[in-house]
C-alpha positions in Angstrom: -10.1 -84.5 28.5 -12.4 -84.8 25.8 -14.0 -87.2 24.4 -16.9 -87.4 20.9 -16.3 -85.0 18.5 -13.9 -82.6 20.7 -11.6 -85.7 22.0 -11.0 -85.4 17.5 -10.4 -81.7 17.9 -7.3 -82.4 21.1 -6.4 -85.2 18.9 -5.5 -82.3 16.1 -4.0 -80.0 18.2 -1.8 -82.8 19.7 -0.3 -83.6 15.9 0.4 -80.7 15.2 2.2 -79.2 18.4 4.0 -82.5 17.7 4.9 -81.7 14.0 5.6 -78.0 14.2 9.2 -77.0 14.6 10.9 -74.3 16.7 11.0 -73.6 20.6 8.8 -75.5 22.4 5.1 -73.3 24.6 6.3 -71.5 27.5 3.1 -70.2 29.6 3.1 -67.5 32.4 -0.2 -66.5 34.3 -2.1 -63.3 34.6 -5.0 -63.8 36.9 -7.3 -61.5 38.3 -8.9 -62.2 41.4 -11.5 -60.8 44.2 -12.5 -63.0 46.3 -12.7 -66.5 47.1 -9.6 -68.1 48.5 -10.0 -71.6 48.3 -11.0 -71.1 45.0 -7.8 -69.0 44.0 -5.3 -71.4 45.8 -6.8 -74.6 44.1 -6.2 -72.6 40.8 -2.8 -72.0 41.6 -2.5 -75.0 42.1 -4.0 -76.6 39.7 -1.7 -74.5 37.0 2.0 -76.2 38.7 4.5 -75.0 37.0 3.5 -72.0 35.0 4.5 -69.4 37.0 1.7 -66.9 38.0 0.7 -63.3 38.3 -1.7 -62.8 40.7 -3.9 -59.0 40.8 -6.4 -59.1 43.8 -8.6 -56.1 43.7 -8.0 -53.1 46.6 -11.8 -53.4 48.1 -11.2 -57.2 48.8 -11.7 -57.4 52.7 -8.7 -57.2 54.9 -9.3 -60.9 55.6 -10.0 -62.3 52.8 -6.6 -60.6 51.3 -4.5 -62.2 53.6 -6.0 -66.0 53.3 -5.9 -65.3 49.5 -2.0 -64.1 49.2 -0.5 -66.1 52.1 1.3 -68.6 52.0 2.1 -68.6 47.8 4.3 -70.8 46.4 7.4 -69.0 44.8 6.1 -69.2 41.5 4.1 -66.8 42.1 4.1 -62.3 42.5 1.4 -60.3 43.8 0.6 -57.4 41.6 0.3 -53.6 42.2 -3.5 -54.3 43.0 -5.9 -51.5 40.8 -9.4 -51.3 41.3 -11.4 -53.5 38.8 -14.9 -53.8 39.4 -17.6 -54.5 37.2 -17.2 -52.1 33.5 -14.0 -50.0 35.7 -11.0 -49.3 33.5 -9.4 -51.3 36.4 -9.8 -54.3 34.3 -7.8 -53.3 32.1 -4.5 -51.9 33.6 -4.5 -55.8 35.9 -4.2 -57.0 32.7 -1.5 -54.9 31.4 0.8 -55.3 34.7 -0.1 -58.8 34.1 1.7 -58.7 31.3 4.5 -56.4 32.1 5.7 -58.6 34.7 5.3 -62.1 32.5 6.8 -60.3 29.5 9.9 -58.8 32.0 10.7 -61.9 34.6 10.1 -64.5 32.7 10.5 -66.6 29.1 7.4 -66.9 28.4 5.9 -68.0 25.2 2.6 -67.3 25.9 0.6 -65.3 28.4 -3.0 -66.2 29.8 -5.9 -64.0 31.4 -7.3 -65.9 33.8 -9.5 -64.8 36.2 -10.1 -66.2 39.8 -13.4 -68.0 39.2 -11.1 -70.4 36.6 -9.7 -73.5 36.3 -7.5 -75.4 33.7 -9.4 -78.4 31.8 -6.5 -80.0 31.0 -3.1 -80.8 32.8 -0.4 -78.2 32.9 1.4 -80.9 29.7 -1.3 -81.2 28.2 -1.4 -77.4 27.6 1.7 -76.4 27.2 2.4 -79.5 24.6 -1.3 -77.9 22.6 0.7 -74.4 22.3 3.5 -76.0 21.2 1.3 -75.9 17.6 0.6 -72.7 18.2 4.5 -70.6 18.0 4.5 -67.1 18.0 0.6 -66.8 17.5 -2.4 -66.3 19.8 -6.0 -67.8 20.9 -8.3 -65.4 21.7 -12.0 -64.1 20.3 -12.3 -61.7 18.7 -14.6 -59.6 16.5 -14.5 -56.5 14.4 -16.6 -53.5 15.7 -19.7 -53.4 14.6 -20.3 -56.7 15.5 -24.4 -57.9 15.4 -24.3 -59.9 18.0 -23.5 -56.9 20.2 -26.3 -55.5 19.9 -28.2 -51.8 18.3 -24.5 -50.3 16.4 -23.2 -53.2 16.9 -20.4 -52.1 20.2 -20.0 -49.0 18.7 -21.8 -46.8 21.4 -19.7 -48.9 24.4 -16.7 -45.9 23.0 -18.8 -43.3 21.1 -20.4 -42.0 24.5 -18.5 -41.7 28.2 -19.8 -44.5 30.9 -19.4 -44.2 34.1 -20.1 -48.0 36.4 -21.8 -47.2 39.6 -21.8 -50.8 40.9 -23.8 -52.2 38.6 -25.8 -49.8 37.2 -24.1 -47.9 34.4 -24.6 -43.9 33.8 -23.3 -43.0 29.9 -23.4 -39.4 29.0 -25.2 -39.1 25.8 -23.1 -36.5 24.3 -21.3 -38.5 21.6 -17.4 -38.0 21.6 -15.1 -38.4 18.2 -13.7 -42.1 17.8 -9.8 -41.9 17.7 -10.1 -42.7 13.3 -6.5 -44.2 13.3 -8.1 -47.5 15.5 -9.2 -50.8 14.4 -12.5 -51.1 16.4 -12.8 -54.6 17.9 -13.9 -57.1 20.7 -14.0 -60.0 22.3 -14.0 -61.5 25.9 -11.0 -60.8 28.8 -9.5 -64.3 28.6 -7.0 -65.3 26.1 -4.2 -66.1 25.8 -1.1 -64.2 23.4 2.0 -64.8 22.4 4.8 -63.1 23.6 5.1 -60.6 20.7 1.1 -60.0 21.0 1.4 -59.2 24.6 4.6 -57.2 24.4 2.8 -55.1 21.1 0.2 -54.5 23.5 2.4 -53.2 26.5 3.9 -51.0 23.8 0.9 -49.3 22.7 -0.7 -48.0 26.1 2.6 -46.6 26.7 3.3 -45.3 23.6 -0.4 -43.5 23.4 -1.4 -41.9 26.5 -3.9 -40.5 24.2 -6.0 -43.8 23.8 -6.0 -44.8 27.8 -7.6 -41.2 27.9 -9.5 -42.4 25.6 -11.1 -45.8 27.0 -10.9 -45.3 30.2 -14.7 -43.6 29.8 -15.7 -46.0 27.4 -18.8 -49.4 28.4 -16.5 -52.4 29.5 -13.0 -51.3 28.0 -11.6 -54.2 29.5 -13.7 -56.1 26.1 -12.1 -53.4 23.8 -9.1 -52.2 24.4 -6.8 -54.7 24.1 -8.8 -56.0 20.8 -8.8 -52.8 19.3 -4.7 -53.0 20.0 -4.8 -56.5 18.6 -6.4 -55.9 15.2 -4.5 -52.4 14.3 -1.9 -52.5 11.8 0.3 -50.3 13.5 0.8 -51.5 16.0 0.1 -55.7 15.2 1.0 -55.3 11.6 0.5 -59.6 11.0 -2.7 -59.7 13.7 -5.1 -61.7 11.7 -2.5 -64.2 10.1 -1.1 -64.2 13.5 -3.9 -65.6 15.8 -6.3 -68.7 16.4 -10.0 -66.9 16.1 -11.7 -69.2 18.5 -12.1 -69.2 23.1 -10.0 -71.4 24.9 -12.1 -71.1 27.4 -15.8 -73.3 28.2 -18.1 -70.9 30.0 -21.5 -72.5 30.6 -24.2 -69.8 29.3 -27.6 -70.3 29.6 -30.4 -70.7 26.8 -31.4 -67.9 26.6 -27.4 -66.3 27.8 -27.6 -64.0 31.1 -25.8 -61.1 32.0 -23.4 -63.6 33.6 -22.3 -66.9 33.2 -23.7 -68.8 36.0 -21.7 -70.5 38.9 -20.3 -74.4 37.7 -21.6 -77.2 39.9 -21.7 -81.4 39.7 -25.2 -81.1 37.4 -23.3 -79.6 34.8 -20.1 -82.3 35.5 -21.2 -83.8 31.7 -22.1 -80.5 29.8 -18.2 -79.6 31.0 -16.7 -83.0 31.0 -17.6 -82.9 27.4 -16.4 -80.3 25.7 -19.6 -80.1 23.3 -21.2 -77.0 25.3 -21.4 -74.7 21.8 -20.5 -77.2 19.3 -16.9 -78.0 17.5 -14.2 -75.7 17.1 -10.8 -76.6 15.5 -9.2 -74.8 18.5 -9.8 -77.8 21.9 -11.1 -76.1 25.6 -8.6 -75.8 28.1 -10.2 -73.8 31.0 -13.5 -73.6 32.1 -15.1 -70.7 34.7 -17.2 -70.2 36.9 -15.9 -72.3 39.3 -16.6 -71.6 43.9 -15.2 -73.4 46.4 -19.6 -73.7 47.8 -20.6 -74.6 44.6 -17.9 -76.4 42.6 -16.2 -78.7 44.3 -16.9 -82.1 43.3 -17.1 -80.6 39.6 -13.0 -79.6 40.5 -13.1 -83.0 41.8 -14.5 -84.9 38.8 -12.4 -82.2 36.4 -8.8 -83.2 38.1 -9.7 -86.5 38.0 -10.4 -86.4 33.9 -7.2 -83.9 34.1 -5.1 -86.5 35.0 -6.0 -89.4 32.5 -5.7 -86.6 30.1 -1.0 -86.3 31.2 -1.6 -90.4 30.2 -3.5 -89.5 26.9 -1.4 -86.6 25.5 1.3 -89.1 26.3 0.0 -92.0 24.5 -1.2 -89.9 21.2 2.7 -87.7 21.1 4.7 -91.4 21.0 2.1 -92.4 17.9 3.5 -89.1 16.1 5.9 -90.0 13.6 7.5 -86.7 14.6 6.9 -86.9 18.1 9.8 -84.8 19.9 10.7 -84.6 23.5 8.8 -81.6 23.7 5.6 -82.6 22.9 5.5 -84.0 26.9 7.4 -81.2 28.0 6.9 -79.4 30.9 7.3 -75.8 32.6 10.1 -75.2 35.0 10.3 -72.1 37.4 12.6 -70.3 38.7 12.6 -67.0 41.0 12.4 -65.2 37.8 12.1 -67.2 34.5 10.4 -70.0 33.8 12.6 -73.0 31.2 11.7 -76.5 29.8 12.3 -79.5 31.0 13.6 -80.5 27.5 16.3 -77.2 28.0 16.5 -78.1 31.9 17.7 -81.6 30.5 20.7 -79.7 27.4 21.7 -77.0 29.4 22.5 -78.4 32.8 20.3 -76.8 34.4 18.9 -77.8 37.9 15.4 -78.1 38.7 13.9 -76.4 41.3 12.4 -79.3 44.8 8.8 -77.5 44.3 9.2 -78.2 40.1 10.7 -81.4 40.2 7.5 -82.4 41.7 5.4 -80.8 40.7 6.4 -82.8 37.4 6.5 -86.0 39.3 3.0 -86.1 41.2 1.5 -85.3 37.6 3.5 -88.4 36.4 2.2 -90.9 38.4 -1.2 -89.9 38.7 -1.5 -90.6 34.8 -2.1 -94.6 35.9 -6.1 -92.8 37.5 -8.6 -94.8 35.4 -10.4 -92.4 33.0 -14.7 -91.0 34.2 -16.9 -93.1 32.0 -17.3 -91.4 28.2 -21.2 -89.3 28.9 -23.7 -88.6 26.1 -23.2 -85.5 24.1 -25.7 -82.7 25.3 -28.5 -80.6 23.5 -26.4 -77.9 21.4 -26.6 -74.4 22.6 -26.6 -71.5 21.0 -22.2 -69.8 20.7 -21.7 -67.4 23.6 -21.8 -64.0 23.4 -18.3 -62.8 21.8 -18.0 -60.5 24.8 -18.7 -62.8 27.7 -15.6 -62.1 30.0 -14.9 -61.6 33.7 -17.1 -59.0 33.3 -20.3 -59.5 30.9 -23.2 -57.5 29.9 -26.8 -58.4 29.2 -26.9 -60.0 25.5 -28.7 -58.5 22.7 -30.3 -61.1 20.6 -31.4 -60.4 16.8 -35.6 -59.4 16.7 -38.2 -60.3 17.4 -41.6 -59.7 18.5 -41.3 -59.8 22.3 -37.8 -57.5 22.2 -40.6 -54.7 20.0 -43.0 -54.9 22.3 -40.0 -54.8 24.9 -37.1 -52.0 25.1 -38.9 -51.6 21.6 -42.1 -50.3 23.2 -40.6 -47.3 25.7 -40.0 -46.1 23.1 -43.6 -45.8 22.1 -44.7 -45.0 25.1 -42.4 -42.0 25.0 -43.7 -40.0 21.6 -47.4 -40.7 23.3 -45.7 -38.0 25.6 -47.5 -35.9 23.0 -50.5 -37.9 23.2 -51.0 -37.6 26.3 -49.9 -33.7 26.4 -52.5 -33.7 23.7 -54.7 -35.0 25.6 -54.6 -32.9 28.5 -54.4 -29.7 27.6 -57.5 -30.3 24.2 -59.9 -29.3 27.2 -58.3 -26.6 27.9 -58.4 -25.2 25.1 -61.6 -26.0 24.1 -63.0 -24.5 26.6 -60.1 -21.3 27.2 -60.9 -20.9 23.4 -64.4 -21.7 22.1 -65.1 -23.4 18.9 -64.4 -21.1 16.6 -61.0 -20.3 17.8 -60.5 -23.7 18.6 -61.1 -24.6 15.1 -59.0 -22.3 13.7 -56.2 -24.2 15.9 -56.7 -27.8 14.5 -56.0 -26.2 11.6 -52.6 -24.8 11.8 -51.7 -27.5 13.3 -52.4 -29.6 10.4 -51.3 -27.2 8.7 -48.3 -27.4 10.0 -48.1 -31.1 10.3 -48.4 -30.5 6.1 -44.7 -28.4 5.9 -43.2 -30.5 8.0 -43.7 -33.1 5.3 -42.6 -30.6 2.8 -39.5 -29.3 4.1 -38.4 -33.1 5.8 -38.6 -34.8 2.1 -38.7 -38.3 3.7 -35.4 -38.1 5.1 -35.4 -39.7 8.0 -36.7 -42.6 7.1 -33.6 -42.3 4.9 -31.8 -41.7 7.8 -33.0 -45.0 9.3 -31.8 -47.4 6.9 -28.8 -45.2 6.7 -28.2 -46.6 9.9 -28.3 -49.6 10.4 -26.3 -50.2 6.7 -23.4 -47.2 7.8 -23.3 -48.9 12.1 -20.0 -46.3 12.2 -22.9 -43.5 11.8 -20.5 -41.4 9.6 -22.8 -41.1 6.5 -26.7 -40.9 8.7 -25.0 -37.9 10.5 -24.4 -36.6 6.9 -28.0 -36.6 6.1 -28.9 -34.8 8.9 -27.2 -32.4 8.3 -29.0 -32.2 4.5 -32.1 -31.9 6.7 -31.1 -30.0 8.1 -30.5 -27.6 5.3 -33.6 -29.0 3.3 -35.6 -27.9 5.8 -34.5 -24.7 6.1 -34.7 -24.0 2.6 -38.3 -24.4 2.4 -39.2 -22.1 5.2 -37.8 -19.8 4.2 -39.7 -20.9 0.3 -43.2 -20.7 1.8 -42.6 -17.7 3.6 -41.5 -15.9 0.3 -45.0 -16.6 -0.7 -47.0 -17.7 2.1 -49.4 -15.0 0.6 -50.0 -16.8 -2.6 -51.3 -20.2 -0.5 -52.8 -18.5 2.7 -56.1 -18.0 1.4 -56.4 -20.5 -0.6 -56.1 -23.0 2.4 -59.3 -21.1 4.2 -57.4 -18.6 5.9 -58.4 -15.5 6.3 -54.5 -13.9 4.9 -51.1 -14.6 6.0 -52.0 -13.1 9.2 -50.1 -13.8 12.1 -51.1 -17.3 13.1 -50.0 -18.5 9.8 -46.5 -17.0 10.0 -46.7 -18.8 13.5 -46.8 -22.2 11.5 -44.3 -21.8 8.9 -41.5 -20.7 11.3 -42.8 -24.1 13.7 -41.5 -26.3 10.1 -38.5 -26.0 9.7 -37.2 -26.7 13.6 -40.2 -30.0 14.2 -38.7 -31.0 10.4 -35.1 -30.5 11.8 -36.9 -32.7 15.3 -38.2 -35.5 13.7 -35.5 -35.9 12.0 -33.1 -35.6 15.1 -35.4 -38.7 16.3 -35.2 -40.8 14.0 -30.7 -40.6 14.0 -31.8 -41.2 18.4 -34.3 -44.3 17.7 -32.1 -46.0 15.4 -28.6 -46.0 17.3 -31.2 -47.0 20.5 -30.5 -43.9 22.3 -33.5 -44.0 25.1 -32.6 -41.3 27.2 -31.8 -38.4 24.6 -34.2 -39.7 22.6 -37.0 -39.3 25.7 -35.3 -35.2 26.2 -35.5 -34.2 22.7 -39.2 -36.3 22.6 -40.2 -34.4 25.4 -39.2 -30.9 25.0 -40.7 -30.7 21.5 -43.8 -31.7 21.9 -44.5 -31.2 25.8 -42.4 -28.0 26.1 -44.8 -26.8 23.2 -47.7 -27.5 25.4 -46.3 -25.8 28.6 -44.7 -22.3 26.9 -48.0 -22.3 24.3 -50.1 -22.4 27.5 -48.8 -20.0 29.9 -48.9 -17.6 27.2 -52.4 -18.1 26.5 -53.2 -17.3 30.0 -50.5 -14.5 30.3 -50.6 -13.0 27.2 -52.9 -12.9 24.9 -55.7 -15.4 24.9 -56.0 -16.1 20.7 -54.6 -19.6 18.3 -51.6 -17.8 17.9 -50.4 -16.7 20.6 -51.0 -20.4 22.0 -49.2 -21.3 18.4 -45.9 -19.8 19.2 -45.2 -22.0 22.5 -44.7 -24.0 19.5 -42.3 -22.2 18.5 -40.4 -21.4 21.0 -40.6 -25.3 22.6 -39.3 -26.5 18.3 -36.6 -24.1 18.5 -35.3 -25.4 21.6 -35.3 -28.8 20.8 -33.6 -28.0 17.2 -30.2 -26.7 19.3 -29.8 -29.3 21.9 -30.8 -32.1 19.5 -27.8 -30.6 17.1 -25.6 -30.7 20.4 -26.4 -33.7 20.7 -26.5 -35.4 17.2 -23.1 -33.3 15.8 -24.7 -33.1 12.2 -21.6 -33.3 10.2 -21.3 -31.1 7.2 -19.4 -32.9 4.5 -22.4 -34.8 3.8 -23.8 -32.0 3.0 -21.0 -32.7 -0.3 -21.9 -36.6 -0.4 -23.8 -36.9 -3.5 -24.3 -40.2 -3.7 -25.6 -40.8 -0.1 -28.0 -38.2 -0.1 -29.2 -38.7 -3.8 -30.0 -42.1 -2.7 -31.6 -40.6 0.5 -34.0 -38.7 -1.5 -35.0 -40.8 -3.9 -36.4 -43.0 -1.5 -37.5 -40.3 1.1 -39.4 -38.2 -1.4 -41.6 -40.5 -3.1 -42.2 -41.2 1.7 -42.7 -37.2 0.9 -45.6 -37.5 -1.5 -47.0 -41.3 0.5 -46.6 -39.2 3.6 -48.8 -36.1 2.2 -51.1 -38.0 0.7 -50.9 -40.1 4.5 -52.0 -36.2 5.9 -55.0 -35.9 3.9 -55.7 -39.7 5.4 -55.1 -38.0 9.5 -56.5 -35.1 8.8 -58.0 -33.7 5.1 -60.4 -34.6 6.4 -61.0 -31.8 8.5 -60.5 -29.4 5.9 -63.4 -30.7 4.4 -65.7 -30.9 6.7 -64.1 -26.3 7.5 -65.0 -26.0 4.1 -68.4 -28.0 4.1 -70.0 -27.1 7.1 -67.3 -24.6 9.4 -64.8 -23.9 11.8 -67.2 -24.6 14.4 -68.4 -28.6 12.7 -64.2 -28.5 12.2 -63.8 -28.3 16.7 -66.4 -30.8 17.6 -64.5 -33.8 14.9 -61.0 -32.8 15.9 -62.4 -33.2 19.9 -64.2 -36.8 19.6 -61.2 -37.2 16.5 -58.3 -37.2 19.4 -60.4 -39.3 21.7 -60.6 -42.1 18.9 -57.5 -41.8 17.7 -55.7 -42.0 20.1 -55.6 -45.9 19.6 -54.3 -45.3 15.9 -51.9 -42.5 17.2 -50.1 -44.8 19.0 -49.1 -47.3 16.3 -47.6 -45.4 13.9 -45.7 -44.5 16.9 -44.6 -48.2 16.9 -44.3 -47.9 12.9 -41.6 -45.0 13.9 -40.2 -47.0 17.4 -40.0 -50.7 15.3 -38.6 -49.0 11.7 -34.9 -49.5 12.6 -35.4 -53.1 14.0 -36.7 -54.2 11.2 -33.9 -52.4 9.5 -31.3 -54.0 11.6 -32.8 -57.6 10.5 -30.4 -58.6 7.4 -32.0 -61.9 6.4 -35.3 -61.0 4.7 -37.7 -64.5 5.3 -36.6 -63.5 9.2 -38.5 -59.7 8.2 -40.8 -60.5 6.9 -42.1 -63.5 9.6 -41.5 -60.6 12.6 -43.6 -58.3 11.1 -46.5 -61.1 10.8 -45.8 -61.6 14.5 -45.3 -58.0 15.5 -49.3 -57.4 13.6 -51.2 -60.7 15.1 -49.7 -59.1 19.0 -50.7 -55.8 17.5 -54.5 -56.9 16.9 -54.3 -58.8 20.2 -53.6 -56.0 21.6 -56.7 -53.6 19.8 -59.3 -55.8 20.7 -59.8 -54.2 24.2 -58.7 -51.1 23.1 -61.0 -50.5 21.0 -62.9 -51.8 22.8 -62.8 -49.6 26.2 -62.1 -46.5 24.2 -65.5 -47.2 22.5 -67.4 -47.8 26.2 -65.5 -45.3 28.1 -66.4 -42.3 24.9 -69.3 -41.0 26.8 -67.3 -40.4 29.9 -64.4 -39.0 27.9 -65.8 -36.5 26.0 -67.5 -34.8 28.5 -63.9 -34.0 29.7 -62.7 -32.9 27.2 -65.5 -30.2 25.4 -67.3 -28.6 26.8 -71.4 -29.0 26.6 -72.2 -26.8 23.5 -70.4 -29.1 22.0 -73.4 -31.6 21.4 -71.0 -34.5 23.1 -72.9 -37.7 22.7 -73.2 -37.0 19.2 -69.9 -37.3 18.5 -69.8 -41.0 19.3 -70.5 -42.6 16.1 -67.1 -40.5 15.4 -64.9 -41.7 18.4 -65.7 -45.3 17.8 -65.2 -45.0 13.9 -62.0 -43.5 14.4 -60.8 -45.9 17.0 -61.8 -48.8 15.0 -59.5 -47.7 12.7 -57.2 -48.8 14.3 -57.2 -52.5 12.7 -56.0 -51.4 8.9 -53.5 -49.1 10.4 -52.1 -51.9 12.0 -51.9 -53.8 9.2 -50.6 -51.1 6.5 -47.8 -50.2 9.3 -46.1 -54.0 8.8 -46.3 -54.1 5.4 -45.2 -50.4 5.3 -41.9 -51.2 7.5 -41.0 -54.1 4.5 -41.8 -51.9 1.5 -39.4 -49.0 3.3 -36.7 -52.0 4.5 -36.8 -52.1 0.5 -36.2 -49.5 -0.4 -39.6 -49.1 -1.9 -41.0 -45.8 -1.6 -42.9 -44.9 -4.6 -45.5 -47.7 -3.7 -45.6 -46.0 -1.1 -46.5 -43.2 -1.9 -48.3 -44.4 -4.7 -51.3 -45.9 -2.4 -51.3 -43.6 -0.3 -52.1 -41.0 -2.7 -54.5 -43.3 -4.2 -56.3 -43.8 -1.1 -56.0 -40.0 -0.5 -57.3 -38.8 -3.1 -60.2 -41.8 -2.5 -60.8 -40.1 0.8 -61.6 -37.4 0.2 -64.3 -38.0 -2.9 -65.8 -40.2 0.0 -65.6 -37.2 2.4 -67.0 -34.8 0.0 -70.0 -37.6 -0.7 -70.8 -38.4 2.8 -70.5 -35.8 4.7 -73.4 -33.9 3.5 -75.2 -37.2 4.1 -73.4 -38.3 7.5 -72.4 -34.5 8.8 -68.9 -35.4 10.6 -69.3 -39.3 10.9 -69.8 -39.6 7.2 -65.7 -38.4 7.5 -65.4 -40.8 10.0 -66.3 -43.6 7.9 -64.2 -41.9 4.6 -61.2 -42.6 7.5 -62.0 -46.2 8.2 -62.6 -47.2 4.9 -60.0 -45.3 3.3 -56.9 -47.1 5.7 -58.4 -49.6 4.7 -58.0 -49.3 1.2 -54.3 -48.5 1.9 -54.0 -51.7 3.9 -55.0 -53.7 1.4 -52.2 -52.4 -1.7 -50.2 -52.6 -0.4 -50.5 -56.5 1.2 -50.2 -56.9 -3.1 -47.1 -54.4 -3.9 -44.9 -56.8 -1.6 -43.0 -59.0 -3.0 -44.3 -62.5 -4.2 -41.6 -64.0 -1.9 -41.3 -64.8 1.6 -43.7 -65.5 1.7 -46.6 -63.5 2.9 -48.3 -65.2 6.6 -51.9 -63.9 6.8 -53.3 -63.3 10.3 -54.6 -66.8 12.1 -58.7 -67.5 11.5 -59.7 -67.6 15.3 -57.5 -63.5 15.7 -60.0 -62.4 13.3 -63.0 -64.0 14.9 -62.6 -62.4 18.1 -61.4 -59.0 16.5 -65.1 -59.2 14.5 -67.0 -60.7 17.8 -65.0 -56.8 19.0 -66.2 -54.2 17.0 -69.9 -55.8 16.8 -70.0 -55.9 21.5 -68.5 -52.4 20.7 -70.7 -50.8 17.9 -74.0 -52.4 19.8 -72.6 -50.7 22.6 -73.7 -46.5 20.6 -77.1 -48.2 20.9 -77.2 -47.5 24.8 -78.9 -44.9 26.1 -76.8 -42.0 27.0 -78.1 -41.9 30.4 -75.8 -41.0 33.5 -75.5 -45.1 34.8 -75.8 -46.3 32.0 -72.4 -44.1 30.3 -70.7 -45.5 33.9 -71.5 -48.8 33.5 -70.2 -48.7 30.4 -67.3 -46.6 31.8 -66.2 -49.8 34.5 -66.2 -52.1 31.4 -64.4 -50.3 29.5 -61.8 -50.1 32.8 -62.1 -53.2 33.6 -60.5 -54.4 29.9 -57.5 -52.6 31.1 -55.9 -55.9 33.6 -57.0 -57.1 29.2 -54.3 -55.0 28.0 -51.3 -55.5 30.8 -51.9 -59.7 30.1 -52.1 -59.8 26.8 -48.7 -57.4 26.9 -47.3 -59.4 29.2 -47.9 -62.6 26.9 -46.5 -60.0 23.5 -43.2 -59.8 25.9 -42.5 -63.0 25.9 -42.7 -63.9 22.4 -44.6 -65.7 20.0 -45.6 -70.0 20.8 -46.8 -72.3 18.5 -50.2 -72.2 20.3 -50.7 -68.8 19.6 -48.8 -68.3 16.3 -52.8 -70.4 15.4 -55.2 -68.7 17.3 
């Protein structure tokens, strides 16, 4: 059958069969078929004389089903029909029905589960000869869950949430459920060969535990987790780990990169398949392959049949060379109506052999003189197939790379951007409705809310992300969420009790209703932040989208309703945020189900606070970098200038805010990369891809600023003087991208103290620069101070990284492109501020949009050698 390295595996297996004591192996086949009668009949003929227990999907057209079952040999038995569509529980029911029938009607030592698109690579004699060396052992490639190759969460999400399959689509209820605690979760392909004892244990467990059956009915692709989990649970199969060969007996022609389903095999795959080395050497030979069809695979199946006939001769010759060669090394299975016996047993007991079985043996033996096909050169090695590659394989989630960050990872950024979009839409409405002074007071209140939220959460959102990556079960992370909720409300109570002491010092007119609204906004806002962090870490996009939208957009809508229909001031608008945050918090708690036991898990909580407290301090420092300039402006220039600065800041800071969203969305993916060198390379690649995206974005924002300012602010805001502020604030996106790359590395290393120290240092520098530059340059000085402070953060964090692994710098050509774009953007500020010039610049800015999407498309494809150098 095989040649090269795989022939060594085959030789070892045959010698093991010859040398092993015990009764000869006998095999029964459970075949799950859907269509293609010609291929099915050829498969049944190829596994002769094995007994076959055939399941046909009830949705198979009647005429097709009639052709599939017409004139089946006596050794075939039809099973009751269950719906076996993609990802449905019926696939498990059909498998269990096959086990029950094979156990009841045969004495088979092993039961193989195949699909109608499978085909044996070995002769029946060779299969029984090889399995003779695995007495009472199963052949199944299973992995305990969580399993890294099954994506974020390691496959636990398949079971934690209820799923429904519709055609090739999955509907998931985003409400977690309790996983049975007495089950060891495992997964793997439905294609496997179980020993008789293990198959009986699976059937017994399914009958004794209807609760498990009910639970798995609503899991995702249950045929890849139900039986593997039963087998891996000691109470059902005590010695499973020692009693099975953790290998696959199937050759599957996965492409590189893998697709959702394995490809159909044609003559072009002949060399790779017959060599049997697609996935490298293993201890157990490939006995079967998939997937074949009568239309595409006829020539290939003919070649396989020729090789199978020659393998009978090879197996017999190898057995004859063995010093302990017993008759069972050449055993063939003979079948009767309800049982199967080996040829050696028939000779010993005088049992008569059916004519069909004898003819099958004779035909197989007479074909041994067929010449084998010439050996083919070994094909290039490809990565292993996904462990869950079964009859209904799902999409393979590869190791995190930069293209994944710009794929699904970018979806979280888009959702987080809803608050940015909502703010951009609502800001001009508020500016017109409130006026500069009231709008400035609201901006200061929002800035205060951000500071208080950082204090209330104490960095536990970042700790939750890392804890979730370290504990895929999610229990300790959900416990930390309880700690975050308790801490947030405790801090809020302290703030409410002491509000009269600090409100005036921060520029407010005492403990006003606006300050009270901000305090009440604090606890639910911090809890929602922790909930969103956990949802991102668990890759629960739908639930994340719902909670995030309710928190961000809901508050804006409720606030506007109150502003126009209740009272037109900043305080009334702020109460809209309070209402929406509480509602989002309650819904988020129902989705995430925080565990109260986390309040008493001091070890996990203290470790989280040890990381989170420095990050919270760093968050306060980052707030000073982000919003402290407005406090300085309010103290030196008054609230009206704060309002003007806020409008320009919203336009320019859009880019920076999107970058901050990428850090939040990408941290779980970085934490999931356990290899440090790979994580560092991923960070450098993603940083450079962000640089490439920022070139058209910063340039376009600067060019479009005159038109954008007219849309978001009334003429009283003196829009032309705000252009330098927009440019400088947008320019800070470059150092923010650089610092984001290094900050993610420092956080995943749990080095929160350097992050805090660096951010506080930059915050102090920022305050000093504001005090110096604002009196001289006005609000443009505050923007310049922000750029310089962010640049300082990027430099200091770069030097805070460990010396190893080596940090990859940005290619010189890319740096040159960034510099050229900055110069062009700065030069555009010198152009006349007339309508004609402003419209022309806006048209050029719009033309940057296709440029951006081209760069984004390249980023989603991942880095290439040529781009890595430029």
